Structure formats: structure tokens, C-alpha cells
KOLVO-65622 format. One line per field, with one value per residue: residue number from 1; residue in three letters; chain; z, y, x of N, C-alpha, C in turn. Coordinates in steps of 0.001 Angstrom, whole numbers. Each point is the difference from the previous one (the first is absolute). Last residue first. Layout:
i	c(NUM, ...);
aa	c(ala, ...);
ch	c(A, ...);
n_w	c(Z, ...);
n_v	c(Y, ...);
n_u	c(X, ...);
ca_w	c(Z, ...);
ca_v	c(Y, ...);
ca_u	c(X, ...);
c_w	c(Z, ...);
c_v	c(Y, ...);
c_u	c(X, ...);
This chain:
i	c(314, 313, 312, 311, 310, 309, 308, 307, 306, 305, 304, 303, 302, 301, 300, 299, 298, 297, 296, 295, 294, 293, 292, 291, 290, 289, 288, 287, 286, 285, 284, 283, 282, 281, 280, 279, 278, 277, 276, 275, 274, 273, 272, 271, 270, 269, 268, 267, 266, 265, 264, 263, 262, 261, 260, 259, 258, 257, 256, 255, 254, 253, 252, 251, 250, 249, 248, 247, 246, 245, 244, 243, 242, 241, 240, 239, 238, 237, 236, 235, 234, 233, 232, 231, 230, 229, 228, 227, 226, 225, 224, 223, 222, 221, 220, 219, 218, 217, 216, 215, 214, 213, 212, 211, 210, 209, 208, 207, 206, 205, 204, 203, 202, 201, 200, 199, 198, 197, 196, 195, 194, 193, 192, 191, 190, 189, 188, 187, 186, 185, 184, 183, 182, 181, 180, 179, 178, 177, 176, 175, 174, 173, 172, 171, 170, 169, 168, 167, 166, 165, 164, 163, 162, 161, 160, 159, 158, 157, 156, 155, 154, 153, 152, 151, 150, 149, 148, 147, 146, 145, 144, 143, 142, 141, 140, 139, 138, 137, 136, 135, 134, 133, 132, 131, 130, 129, 128, 127, 126, 125, 124, 123, 122, 121, 120, 119, 118, 117, 116, 115, 114, 113, 112, 111, 110, 109, 108, 107, 106, 105, 104, 103, 102, 101, 100, 99, 98, 97, 96, 95, 94, 93, 92, 91, 90, 89, 88, 87, 86, 85, 84, 83, 82, 81, 80, 79, 78, 77, 76, 75, 74, 73, 72, 71, 70, 69, 68, 67, 66, 65, 64, 63, 62, 61, 60, 59, 58, 57, 56, 55, 54, 53, 52, 51, 50, 49, 48, 47, 46, 45, 44, 43, 42, 41, 40, 39, 38, 37, 36, 35, 34, 33, 32, 31, 30, 29, 28, 27, 26, 25, 24, 23, 22, 21, 20, 19, 18, 17, 16, 15, 14, 13, 12, 11, 10, 9, 8, 7, 6, 5, 4, 3, 2, 1);
aa	c(arg, asp, val, leu, arg, tyr, ala, gly, arg, gly, ala, arg, glu, ile, ala, gly, ala, glu, cys, ala, glu, gln, leu, leu, arg, his, ala, thr, thr, glu, gly, cys, gly, leu, arg, gln, arg, val, thr, ser, pro, ser, ile, ile, glu, asp, ala, thr, leu, thr, ser, ile, leu, ala, val, val, thr, his, thr, val, thr, arg, gly, arg, thr, ile, ala, pro, met, ser, leu, pro, glu, thr, thr, leu, thr, pro, ser, ala, glu, ser, ile, pro, ala, ala, ala, ser, tyr, ser, ala, asp, ala, pro, thr, his, pro, thr, ser, thr, ala, ala, gln, gln, ile, val, val, gly, arg, leu, met, glu, val, glu, val, leu, leu, ser, leu, arg, ala, val, asp, ala, val, gln, arg, ala, arg, glu, leu, ala, ala, ile, ser, val, pro, val, leu, leu, gly, leu, leu, ile, ala, gly, leu, leu, ser, leu, ala, pro, thr, ile, ala, gln, val, gln, thr, pro, leu, gly, pro, thr, tyr, ser, leu, val, phe, leu, ser, asn, leu, ala, ala, thr, leu, leu, tyr, phe, phe, trp, val, ser, val, ala, gly, gln, gly, gly, leu, arg, ala, tyr, gln, ala, ala, ser, arg, thr, ala, val, leu, tyr, leu, ala, thr, ala, asp, val, ser, ile, thr, leu, leu, ala, ala, ser, leu, trp, his, thr, trp, ala, pro, leu, leu, leu, ala, pro, val, gly, glu, pro, ala, ile, arg, ala, ile, gln, his, trp, leu, his, leu, phe, ser, val, val, leu, val, ser, ile, leu, leu, pro, arg, ala, trp, gly, val, leu, arg, glu, thr, ala, his, leu, ala, asp, ala, lys, ala, arg, leu, leu, gly, arg, gln, arg, ala, ala, gln, ala, glu, pro, arg, glu, leu, leu, ala, pro, asp, ile, ser, leu, gln, ala, thr, leu, pro, ile, pro, thr, thr, ala, arg, glu, arg, ile, thr, ile, ala, met);
ch	c(A, A, A, A, A, A, A, A, A, A, A, A, A, A, A, A, A, A, A, A, A, A, A, A, A, A, A, A, A, A, A, A, A, A, A, A, A, A, A, A, A, A, A, A, A, A, A, A, A, A, A, A, A, A, A, A, A, A, A, A, A, A, A, A, A, A, A, A, A, A, A, A, A, A, A, A, A, A, A, A, A, A, A, A, A, A, A, A, A, A, A, A, A, A, A, A, A, A, A, A, A, A, A, A, A, A, A, A, A, A, A, A, A, A, A, A, A, A, A, A, A, A, A, A, A, A, A, A, A, A, A, A, A, A, A, A, A, A, A, A, A, A, A, A, A, A, A, A, A, A, A, A, A, A, A, A, A, A, A, A, A, A, A, A, A, A, A, A, A, A, A, A, A, A, A, A, A, A, A, A, A, A, A, A, A, A, A, A, A, A, A, A, A, A, A, A, A, A, A, A, A, A, A, A, A, A, A, A, A, A, A, A, A, A, A, A, A, A, A, A, A, A, A, A, A, A, A, A, A, A, A, A, A, A, A, A, A, A, A, A, A, A, A, A, A, A, A, A, A, A, A, A, A, A, A, A, A, A, A, A, A, A, A, A, A, A, A, A, A, A, A, A, A, A, A, A, A, A, A, A, A, A, A, A, A, A, A, A, A, A, A, A, A, A, A, A, A, A, A, A, A, A, A, A, A, A, A, A, A, A, A, A, A, A);
n_w	c(-79188, 4404, 2080, 2813, 4227, 5072, 5118, 3977, 2961, -2333, -4163, -4678, -5345, -5761, -4405, -760, 166, 3878, 2384, -1382, 1311, 4338, 533, -1497, 2817, 3593, -994, -542, 3780, 2009, -3514, -3760, -2351, -880, 2985, 4692, 1600, 624, 4011, 3830, 722, -82, -1388, -1353, -3459, -3055, -5131, -2030, -1633, -2148, -3454, 1324, 704, -3689, -1988, 1967, 83, 113, -1421, -1421, -1442, 191, 235, 2555, 236, -296, -2296, -650, -2484, -2454, -4476, -4597, -623, 1180, 5248, 5505, 3639, 2442, 1180, -707, -2414, 1360, -1095, 453, 1250, -1735, -3889, 617, 1443, -3082, -2356, 2077, -64, -3975, -1370, -2244, -595, 70, -1679, -1036, 3772, 2478, -1650, 624, 4202, 926, -1904, 1941, 3755, -559, -773, 3687, 2668, -1571, 736, 4202, 1033, -1105, 2913, 3963, -246, 91, 4199, 2483, -874, 2043, 4487, 862, -117, 3805, 3578, -294, 982, 4539, 2639, -231, 2494, 4683, 1610, 457, 4027, 2014, -1582, 1740, 4218, 358, -927, 3438, 3354, -958, 551, 4432, 1705, -840, 3023, 2601, -1342, 959, 4433, 1878, 3070, 4074, 1353, -2233, -1303, -3773, -4412, -1825, -1955, -4240, -3703, -1578, -2828, -4575, -3049, -1785, -3629, -4294, -2353, -2084, -4237, -3684, -2143, -3143, -4469, -3041, -2399, -3784, -4489, -3394, -1865, 394, 3811, 3728, 1618, 2853, 4539, 2818, 1668, 3724, 4341, 1917, 1938, 4358, 3789, 1540, 2589, 4565, 3096, 1338, 2433, 4770, 2880, 618, 2980, 4571, 1633, 793, 3996, 3901, 466, 1623, 4720, 3151, -859, -1888, -510, -2198, 1038, 519, -1218, -13, -3936, -4636, -3099, -1706, 1588, -1687, -3496, 1053, 1583, -3154, -3141, 1328, 287, -4090, -2109, 1493, -1677, -4328, -591, 675, -3511, -3508, 591, -688, -4608, -2567, 50, -3191, -3959, 426, -168, -4170, -1999, 1053, -2326, -4282, -463, 118, -3990, -3300, 413, -1310, -4666, -1972, 270, -3005, -4212, -422, -594, -4440, -2568, 689, -2096, -4567, -1227, 370, 3935, 1087, -1409, 2451, 5176, 4926, 5037, 4140, 282, -1030, 3271, 3342, -1618, -507, 928, -1265, 617, 610, -878, 1870, 1385, 1482, 1790, 1168, 2562, 888);
n_v	c(-22328, 241, 589, -1714, 258, 948, 2045, 2481, 1285, -897, -916, 3466, 385, 180, 1514, 4971, 3925, 1326, -3469, -1550, 2501, -916, -3852, 272, 2092, -2417, -2829, 1930, 965, -3595, -2844, -4007, -4326, -2438, -2692, 1028, 4215, 625, -1503, 2765, 3418, -2166, -3052, -3733, -2129, -969, -578, 641, 1973, 1563, 3390, 4653, 2397, 1568, 3957, 4159, 919, 290, 1698, 5329, 5540, 4108, 2607, -1612, -4634, -4126, -3994, -4296, -3450, -938, 2134, -1847, -5047, -4713, -1258, 274, 1385, -3376, -5033, -4731, -2085, 763, 514, -1660, -479, -489, 2767, 4588, 2221, 1511, 3972, 4151, 1520, 2054, 4354, 3817, 5147, 4618, 3262, -1729, -1100, 3642, 2128, -2202, 212, 3937, 470, -2394, 1814, 3409, -1302, -1315, 3349, 2083, -2103, 435, 3950, 295, -2157, 2217, 3357, -1335, -766, 3782, 1702, -2206, 1122, 3970, -152, -1510, 3002, 3374, -1149, -578, 3983, 2662, -1319, 1085, 4630, 3256, 1795, 3205, 4379, 2637, 1995, 3832, 4206, 2093, 2271, 4285, 3644, 1700, 3011, 4824, 3895, 1426, 3564, 4393, 1554, -184, -2573, -2290, -5027, -5113, -4223, -658, 949, -3111, -4043, 270, 9, -4243, -2470, 1393, -1125, -4355, -971, 1610, -2463, -3891, 403, 484, -3837, -2212, 1569, -1137, -4339, -1080, 1721, -1828, -3476, -1167, -1318, 2708, 1736, -2648, -306, 3510, -162, -2626, 1764, 2669, -2267, -1870, 2822, 857, -3346, -270, 2991, -1002, -4053, -310, 1234, -3020, -3602, 850, 178, -4124, -2187, 1349, -1656, -4349, -790, -20, -3527, -843, -948, -199, -539, -2949, -1788, 576, 2800, 618, 1841, 2785, 1502, -2019, 1966, 3016, -1718, -2216, 2543, 1750, -3001, -1380, 2869, -11, -3391, 546, 2512, -2251, -2661, 1946, 637, -3740, -1160, 2317, -552, -2338, 2346, 2822, -1834, -587, 3639, 854, -2449, 1471, 3550, -1061, -1440, 3106, 1975, -2611, -178, 3683, 317, -2397, 1909, 3223, -1375, -865, 3621, 1628, -2122, 1022, 5230, 4692, 2785, 2700, 4518, 3575, 945, 768, 2622, 2432, 4438, 3521, 1354, 2983, 4571, 3089, 4743, 4501, 3421, 4697, 2984, 2316, 3946, 3381, 4719, 3649, 4302, 4037);
n_u	c(91609, 3614, 4943, 4506, 3238, 3114, 2178, 1822, -3786, -4521, -1758, 454, 667, 1138, 207, -342, 3173, 2282, 1962, 4139, 3793, 1802, 2724, 4428, 3125, 1817, 3562, 4243, 2607, 2346, 2943, 410, -1259, -4371, -2714, 513, -1540, -4625, -1991, 272, -3192, -4751, -4930, -4246, -3920, -3861, 698, 4861, 5332, 4178, -65, -283, 4116, 2466, -1508, 1104, 5311, 5820, 4018, 92, -545, -3751, -4312, -3822, -1965, -3961, -3219, -4121, -3395, -4154, -1415, 215, -2080, -563, -635, -650, -2774, -2669, 2010, 966, 3641, 5300, 5304, 5252, 5238, 4363, 424, -159, 3837, 3113, -958, 1017, 4465, 1840, -2576, -3619, -1790, -3020, -3282, -4377, -2764, -1796, -3870, -4090, -2192, -2416, -4232, -3542, -2019, -3270, -4488, -2566, -1857, -3934, -4091, -1937, -2298, -4563, -3019, -1250, -3248, -4496, -1802, -1421, -4306, -3595, -936, -2408, -4774, -2231, -448, -3332, -4573, -1156, -342, -3926, -3877, 164, -471, -3843, -1858, 2714, -357, -3483, 646, 2784, -1779, -2512, 2385, 1694, -2876, -630, 3345, 673, -258, 3780, 2739, -1420, 609, 5047, 3720, 2088, 1439, -304, -1957, -3177, 1842, 3094, -1720, -1869, 2762, 1512, -2986, -387, 3502, 68, -2837, 1218, 3252, -1456, -2011, 2803, 1757, -2673, -195, 3527, 1571, 3436, 3610, 3765, 2959, 5136, 2900, 603, -3977, -2644, 1238, -1440, -4349, -939, 771, -3454, -3725, 570, -452, -4355, -2019, 1145, -2038, -4468, -787, 637, -3530, -3495, 668, -761, -4447, -2195, 895, -2214, -4321, -483, 429, -3731, -3969, -4992, -5370, -5209, -5414, -4512, -4956, -4676, -2346, 2533, 4079, 4521, 4137, 4008, 2497, 3527, 4129, 2682, 2536, 4265, 3639, 2091, 3021, 4495, 2795, 1763, 3955, 4037, 1592, 2480, 4574, 2856, 1097, 3353, 4902, 2871, 1419, 3623, 4354, 1999, 2111, 4500, 3277, 1172, 3064, 4630, 1908, 1290, 4122, 3778, 956, 2060, 4644, 2589, 618, 3360, 4460, 1386, 1318, 4348, 3588, 895, 623, -1384, 28, 3863, 282, -1931, 1264, -1840, -866, 876, 1962, -2899, -3036, 1462, 2415, 4333, 2491, 2709, 4205, 3157, 4395, 4590, 3598, 4445, 2812, 4274, 2866, 3865);
ca_w	c(-1145, -798, 81, -1285, -796, -1198, -826, -692, 148, 1396, 686, 1384, 1071, 1276, -317, 154, -1364, -675, 660, -453, -1438, 35, 606, -976, -1092, 461, 360, -1296, -571, 773, 1361, 98, 271, -1003, -1356, -305, -13, -1243, -1113, -19, -562, 899, 25, 880, 647, 1434, 610, -426, 895, 1022, -653, -284, 1272, 561, -886, 459, -326, 459, -369, 1045, -618, 262, -978, 194, 361, 149, 449, 128, 756, 1136, 1176, 210, -420, -1073, -1248, -883, -441, -810, 472, 789, -893, 243, 459, -1013, 667, 1211, -417, -478, 1127, 628, -805, -24, 1363, 82, 144, 736, -727, 814, 238, -1270, -602, 732, -218, -1381, -111, 724, -666, -1243, 421, 252, -1281, -776, 633, -187, -1397, -165, 452, -914, -1211, 282, 103, -1395, -605, 409, -716, -1427, -61, 252, -1278, -1038, 351, -245, -1450, -654, 306, -820, -1423, -270, 47, -1366, -629, 664, -587, -1407, 109, 418, -1090, -1010, 532, -91, -1417, -459, 502, -1129, -662, 620, -410, -1392, -222, -215, -1450, -348, 787, 96, 1236, 1238, 406, 406, 1312, 1012, 318, 768, 1348, 783, 309, 1095, 1196, 527, 426, 1257, 984, 526, 822, 1327, 751, 518, 1346, 360, 1354, 184, -150, -1108, -1086, -247, -779, -1369, -734, -356, -1089, -1270, -425, -463, -1282, -1007, -314, -704, -1349, -701, -307, -577, -1406, -755, 74, -850, -1318, -292, -150, -1237, -1102, -13, -341, -1431, -739, -151, 1066, -345, 718, -27, -796, 686, -243, 772, 1495, 520, 570, -747, 612, 1247, -522, -476, 1098, 939, -577, -62, 1291, 607, -692, 488, 1436, -34, -340, 1146, 1037, -396, 160, 1509, 654, -363, 1138, 1128, -366, -68, 1407, 457, -535, 720, 1337, -81, -144, 1220, 929, -298, 434, 1417, 493, -280, 977, 1224, -72, 81, 1368, 697, -393, 696, 1359, 166, -116, -1350, -134, 631, -864, -1015, -1334, -741, -1327, 162, 519, -1130, -1058, 416, 744, -787, 287, 374, -966, 664, -171, -1007, 541, -1125, 315, -993, -187, -166);
ca_v	c(723, -794, 571, 518, -1022, 389, -1149, -602, 782, 131, -1029, -378, 726, -760, -1392, -752, -466, 1260, 417, -878, 301, 1274, -195, -803, 859, 969, -774, -368, 1231, 313, 523, 1484, 203, 828, -492, -1361, 11, 648, -935, -1057, 532, 1095, 249, 1127, -181, -221, 472, -733, -128, -958, -1304, -553, -366, -1210, -1158, -576, 752, -662, -1371, -894, -1280, -403, 539, 1411, 305, 1472, 264, 1393, -117, -876, 825, 920, 1340, 271, -514, -368, 1181, 807, 1328, 335, 301, -856, 709, 378, 16, -846, -1476, -425, -361, -1199, -1244, -232, -506, -1428, -343, -1268, -1166, -828, 804, 343, -1284, -544, 863, -94, -1351, -17, 806, -657, -1066, 525, 439, -1240, -621, 866, -168, -1336, 48, 814, -764, -1129, 584, 378, -1260, -452, 855, -358, -1352, 199, 577, -1078, -914, 510, 189, -1228, -753, 649, -281, -1438, -593, -400, -944, -1280, -616, -376, -1126, -1256, -436, -595, -1287, -1005, -394, -864, -1308, -962, -213, -1080, -1245, -283, -476, 991, 370, 1381, 1048, 1163, -55, -435, 1011, 1201, -265, -100, 1372, 681, -553, 367, 1435, 117, -641, 805, 1285, -276, -316, 1294, 546, -610, 422, 1350, 106, -821, 197, 1170, -320, 726, -1027, -561, 997, -13, -1197, 180, 974, -710, -848, 822, 542, -1051, -222, 1136, -45, -1009, 408, 1334, -90, -554, 1021, 1079, -417, -44, 1371, 691, -678, 475, 1464, -25, -92, 1344, 312, -416, 811, -571, 699, 964, -435, -1168, 165, 81, -1192, -320, 783, -730, -972, 720, 750, -961, -532, 1070, 366, -1075, -5, 1226, -317, -879, 794, 875, -876, -201, 1284, 325, -904, 450, 833, -852, -965, 771, 192, -1272, -123, 916, -455, -1161, 400, 571, -1148, -531, 979, 68, -1308, -16, 888, -702, -1043, 615, 338, -1279, -403, 898, -392, -1215, -1226, -629, -589, -1314, -905, -594, 469, -960, -454, -1356, -921, -237, -784, -1384, -423, -882, -1459, -443, -986, -1106, -12, -1030, -937, -737, -1320, -384, -1425, -252);
ca_u	c(-621, -954, -1298, -562, -523, -582, -438, 1035, 1238, 307, -774, 444, -608, -166, 236, -1227, -466, -429, -1286, -1031, -385, -778, -1288, -743, -336, -988, -1152, -631, -564, -1237, 169, 228, 1428, 666, -349, 515, 1457, 418, -262, 1064, 1259, 607, 1412, 357, 1274, -222, -1258, -1212, -1193, 365, 119, -1245, -660, 625, -310, -1244, -1265, -1115, 174, 297, 421, 1375, 962, 241, 1396, 90, 1383, 511, 1240, -110, -128, 1185, -362, 877, -548, 1124, 651, -906, 46, -1172, -1146, -1125, -1171, -1027, -1255, 56, 164, -1279, -858, 510, -290, -1457, -362, 195, 1358, 108, 336, 944, 1302, 622, 368, 1143, 1177, 434, 657, 1276, 928, 403, 917, 1263, 612, 462, 1142, 1147, 391, 642, 1393, 774, 204, 923, 1320, 398, 283, 1342, 1000, 55, 706, 1437, 590, 31, 1043, 1296, 243, -85, 1252, 1076, -81, 53, 1353, 443, -1012, 133, 1194, -312, -904, 663, 823, -920, -530, 1008, 119, -1124, 112, 113, -1292, -775, 632, -202, -1345, -1029, -276, 150, -709, 914, 742, -752, -1038, 676, 646, -1076, -406, 1057, 98, -1211, 104, 1049, -574, -1028, 595, 673, -1038, -501, 998, -34, -1129, 114, -625, -1070, -590, -776, -1424, -606, -182, 1370, 716, -609, 385, 1434, 59, -342, 1098, 1125, -363, 107, 1357, 474, -513, 660, 1329, 13, -351, 1183, 1059, -442, 152, 1510, 530, -473, 810, 1363, -19, -215, 1285, 681, 989, 1428, 995, 1335, 903, 862, 1444, 286, -173, -1429, -454, -1247, -988, -532, -951, -1185, -627, -645, -1182, -1024, -426, -834, -1307, -734, -416, -1180, -1119, -312, -642, -1375, -738, -279, -1022, -1356, -555, -262, -1140, -1175, -476, -483, -1381, -877, -160, -895, -1354, -539, -253, -1285, -994, -123, -470, -1439, -639, -8, -1008, -1264, -243, -315, -1336, -969, -49, -766, 776, -108, -1270, 55, 788, -794, 402, 829, -590, -546, 1002, 849, -730, 54, -1181, -813, 31, -1290, -595, -663, -1407, -468, -1064, -719, -618, -1093, -201, -1469);
c_w	c(-201, -1075, -890, 166, -1340, -746, -1253, -845, -552, 88, 1476, 566, 1287, 976, 1281, -297, 128, -1328, -693, 683, -540, -1468, -2, 575, -975, -1193, 379, 241, -1315, -556, 684, 1410, 142, 235, -1059, -1452, -363, -122, -1358, -1125, -53, -673, 907, -67, 764, 799, 1443, 806, -534, 906, 984, -594, -227, 1308, 559, -860, 601, -299, 398, -444, 1125, -664, 281, -908, 169, 444, 62, 475, 130, 932, 1320, 1309, 284, -548, -1154, -1225, -1053, -622, -814, 448, 770, -839, 139, 704, -927, 804, 1261, -436, -539, 1155, 694, -748, 119, 1367, 87, 100, 1005, -737, 773, 183, -1371, -693, 618, -265, -1407, -169, 690, -734, -1243, 430, 281, -1276, -755, 640, -259, -1422, -98, 395, -1049, -1255, 261, -15, -1467, -586, 486, -737, -1468, -133, 113, -1358, -1051, 237, -323, -1517, -773, 231, -832, -1477, -408, 66, -1297, -495, 667, -575, -1390, 26, 313, -1226, -1051, 478, -221, -1506, -377, 462, -1145, -674, 614, -448, -1386, -312, -55, -1492, -591, 736, 146, 1250, 1285, 549, 552, 1357, 1058, 364, 891, 1442, 914, 447, 1154, 1329, 710, 529, 1377, 997, 600, 916, 1388, 821, 558, 1431, 211, 1407, 161, -334, -1250, -1148, -341, -877, -1425, -767, -413, -1165, -1331, -464, -612, -1410, -1085, -334, -845, -1494, -899, -458, -739, -1543, -883, -159, -984, -1458, -365, -193, -1317, -1158, -14, -574, -1570, -808, -274, 1223, -254, 743, 114, -865, 687, -128, 643, 1555, 464, 431, -674, 635, 1111, -484, -517, 1122, 986, -561, -26, 1354, 553, -601, 591, 1462, 24, -302, 1235, 1031, -322, 186, 1482, 713, -349, 1185, 1241, -294, 28, 1526, 500, -398, 806, 1380, -66, -46, 1390, 993, -336, 454, 1471, 508, -228, 1098, 1305, -110, 243, 1498, 678, -441, 814, 1528, 239, -147, -1322, -256, 531, -866, -1036, -1430, -701, -1292, -16, 463, -1161, -971, 309, 802, -914, 267, 567, -1006, 597, -94, -1151, 543, -1144, 422, -910, -439);
c_v	c(-520, 882, -854, 470, 648, -1215, 538, -1203, -808, 774, 47, -1038, -517, 925, -820, -1506, -782, -367, 1217, 269, -878, 390, 1267, -210, -736, 882, 889, -786, -240, 1254, 358, 366, 1485, 216, 797, -417, -1464, -57, 501, -1020, -1020, 479, 1153, 78, 1245, -227, -399, 482, -899, -325, -1131, -1405, -630, -359, -1346, -1167, -685, 904, -806, -1462, -880, -1342, -406, 555, 1402, 244, 1489, 80, 1359, -13, -818, 824, 948, 1353, 427, -667, -228, 1205, 893, 1416, 386, 380, -937, 674, 339, -63, -850, -1510, -523, -394, -1200, -1290, -362, -534, -1534, -349, -1180, -1294, -817, 727, 264, -1305, -620, 892, -162, -1317, 25, 816, -754, -1119, 604, 494, -1164, -596, 801, -216, -1368, -12, 816, -793, -1048, 558, 160, -1359, -431, 848, -473, -1327, 177, 562, -1143, -989, 513, 99, -1350, -810, 536, -338, -1485, -776, -439, -984, -1368, -859, -488, -1172, -1307, -546, -634, -1360, -980, -380, -890, -1432, -968, -204, -1175, -1253, -372, -681, 1058, 353, 1383, 1053, 1065, 107, -345, 1094, 1229, -280, 39, 1434, 614, -564, 393, 1489, 142, -603, 820, 1232, -225, -191, 1370, 568, -667, 432, 1398, 336, -854, 149, 1322, -364, 636, -963, -486, 1032, -14, -1224, 170, 896, -716, -831, 966, 585, -1113, -118, 1203, -75, -1011, 389, 1348, 1, -465, 1111, 1034, -470, -69, 1311, 679, -574, 568, 1394, -49, -131, 1359, 383, -519, 951, -667, 670, 1059, -490, -1353, 171, 119, -1359, -130, 831, -774, -961, 703, 716, -978, -531, 1095, 457, -1010, 54, 1214, -386, -850, 867, 884, -789, -191, 1328, 316, -841, 334, 736, -835, -912, 772, 125, -1347, -168, 852, -597, -1069, 408, 543, -1242, -507, 958, 36, -1280, 47, 842, -800, -1005, 619, 290, -1297, -449, 815, -458, -1223, -1285, -686, -800, -1394, -971, -639, 541, -899, -559, -1453, -963, -380, -909, -1431, -429, -758, -1438, -387, -893, -1261, 137, -925, -1021, -532, -1374, -205, -1463);
c_u	c(-1405, -590, -898, -1431, -488, -568, -765, -346, 1170, 1253, 232, -904, 578, -661, -45, 190, -1314, -561, -541, -1340, -1023, -496, -846, -1451, -899, -484, -1134, -1318, -657, -680, -1317, 180, 373, 1490, 775, -270, 503, 1559, 464, -266, 1073, 1254, 375, 1508, 366, 1317, -35, -1196, -1076, -1184, 334, -4, -1370, -621, 603, -523, -1218, -1274, -1283, 91, 439, 311, 1422, 1095, 252, 1416, 177, 1355, 653, 1270, 46, -90, 1191, -299, 996, -562, 1045, 693, -895, -75, -1246, -1172, -1149, -1199, -1100, -1269, 10, 122, -1351, -909, 459, -374, -1553, -363, 172, 1511, 111, 372, 1017, 1369, 737, 518, 1254, 1263, 483, 737, 1332, 1024, 559, 1083, 1403, 672, 492, 1263, 1204, 435, 648, 1517, 820, 300, 1085, 1410, 395, 419, 1391, 1056, 123, 804, 1450, 562, 41, 1107, 1352, 288, 80, 1316, 1123, -121, 77, 1347, 348, -989, 256, 1134, -365, -985, 746, 774, -948, -435, 1098, 71, -1090, 193, 100, -1310, -803, 677, -261, -1391, -1091, -210, 285, -717, 1033, 821, -722, -987, 675, 627, -1076, -362, 1060, 42, -1222, 113, 1013, -556, -1061, 681, 671, -1108, -501, 1065, -78, -1196, 131, -578, -1202, -546, -844, -1443, -610, -88, 1399, 783, -540, 490, 1526, 107, -303, 1235, 1125, -390, 193, 1533, 495, -497, 731, 1415, 55, -279, 1213, 1049, -384, 209, 1527, 518, -486, 767, 1403, -95, -240, 1289, 681, 864, 1381, 944, 1407, 996, 860, 1436, 212, -9, -1439, -476, -1374, -1087, -686, -1057, -1230, -785, -805, -1291, -1129, -509, -942, -1433, -724, -417, -1313, -1192, -355, -716, -1416, -752, -179, -1038, -1467, -719, -288, -1250, -1322, -411, -605, -1461, -907, -217, -1043, -1381, -446, -269, -1373, -1154, -186, -639, -1512, -666, -117, -1178, -1347, -270, -353, -1454, -1044, -111, -886, 780, -189, -1282, 4, 658, -862, 234, 937, -629, -529, 1139, 931, -688, 73, -1175, -971, 27, -1434, -736, -673, -1532, -464, -974, -789, -550, -1195, -100);
């Protein structure tokens, strides 16, 4: 008689548990510094997106104003004494007005939603909820009217609501221009406030990251020797005597060449490349690229082209 021994099946470890970070590691200074750098990059990305939102407000507002001008011009020109011929606008102006009006409906709704998201990310609360629902209702009414008008075989009870939808669409279209102007200008102001709030947070986090790296990275003799050979330019706006002016990001590693040494060799408006860094610091190609990348993440330098870098203007 054979005896079969079966091993108890082990429960597989969930994927979320496998990908989670050990809480003990998060308490280490290196993890805290990395978290600050990650927050800095996330806030910087949000700042760039908000700046683009602020830039898009004016073109949208101009398109709405062009539509309003064409409509008002056509209506006001009809008020004329006898003997004055009627104003006959070219056909393309009506097609242009219809195209701009259609674009403004969807684009304004999308802009308002994006602005609300940016405001919430900047912890400014919900903004423009009434305007967003106005555009939701307008878009739903126009799309429903289109579907009901061209879908064959609809029941009579469904077709009976078509006149009511037409009236609703006409009323909402009449309110579109003033609502769009007010909503876009309000959304632009909210986006600008969010931009300023994120700008303050980015600068604060950049200072924290720079200060942490500067206090945790010792200056090496190589740094001092090069500083003596190449004095810092007084005209540089970023190289001052303040403690936050010379960043060094080492990601928790003990290295010979630091970003401090790299920044100390630069002057205002100077364009450098990885080969320049290798020549000045006497480091390898990998170290040069790493120093440039970490200086960019710290906000000390910026890209001036492909393979070219320069100091950030303060």
C-alpha cells in the first residue's frame, strides 16, 4: 500500500505586497532625501502643466470674442434707417463663426475641467463647478438633438421631445458667449493662482533638496583645489554666498566629484557640455553625465540644447 504525502499549497504573495517598499527603508535619511527629490520633480511637472494652462486661456477667449463679434455685428447692423442697404456678410463668415462656436464649446469645457484639476492639485479647492455643468448640459442637449434628428425608426413618443431639445439648445447657445467669457477669465485667474502656489512650493522644495545635499556631502580637496584655480565669477546670479546657492545631489553615495565642484567651475551665460565637465573635473564620462543630470534635477542648471547646459538664471 503506497502512501502519498501532499505538501500544503502555499498562498502566493500578492503582487501589491511584492511591489511595496519596506517601511523600515522609508525611515532612512537616504529615503527621505529621495522623497524630497521626487516631490520636487512632481511639483515641477505640475508647475509646467499649469503654465501651459495659463497660456491657453487667451487663445480660447479670443475665439469666443470673435464669435461674439460676428453675431453682434450681424444683429446690430440690421438696426438702420430706411435707405441704408442691409449688411450682407460673406458666407465664409457664417461658416467660420459656426466652426469657432463648435470648437469653443468643447475646448472651453475641457479647459475648465483641466483648470479644476490644477486647482485641486494646488489645494485651492473646487472651482467653476457651475460653469462645467453648463457645458455638460449644452453638449448633451446638442448631441441628443443630433441623434434624435437623424436616427431612423424612433418611436413617436421619443420624437415628440425633439422640439423641447431644440428650444433648450437655442437657449443654452444664446448664453454660451457670456458664460464662456466669464468662465474662461475666472479659470485663467484660478490657474494663475495655482501656478504661483506651485512656484512657491517648487522653490521651497528646491531649497530643501539643495540644503540636504550640501550638508550631507563633504567638500573634497579636489573641489577646493579647483576653486582656487578657477575663482567664482561675481556676475553669476546663482553663485552667491548663501547656503542654498551651490547644490550637490549625490543620492546618498560617497563620491569624489560632486555637483558643488561642477557649479563652482561655471560662470553666468556659459555653455558647457559633458566633455567640458570631464576636462575641468578630471572625471569619467559616466560621472560627467551623472553630475549634469543631478544638477538639472536640483534646478541649478538647465538644458541649452542637445548636449549643452548652462546655469539657471535666478
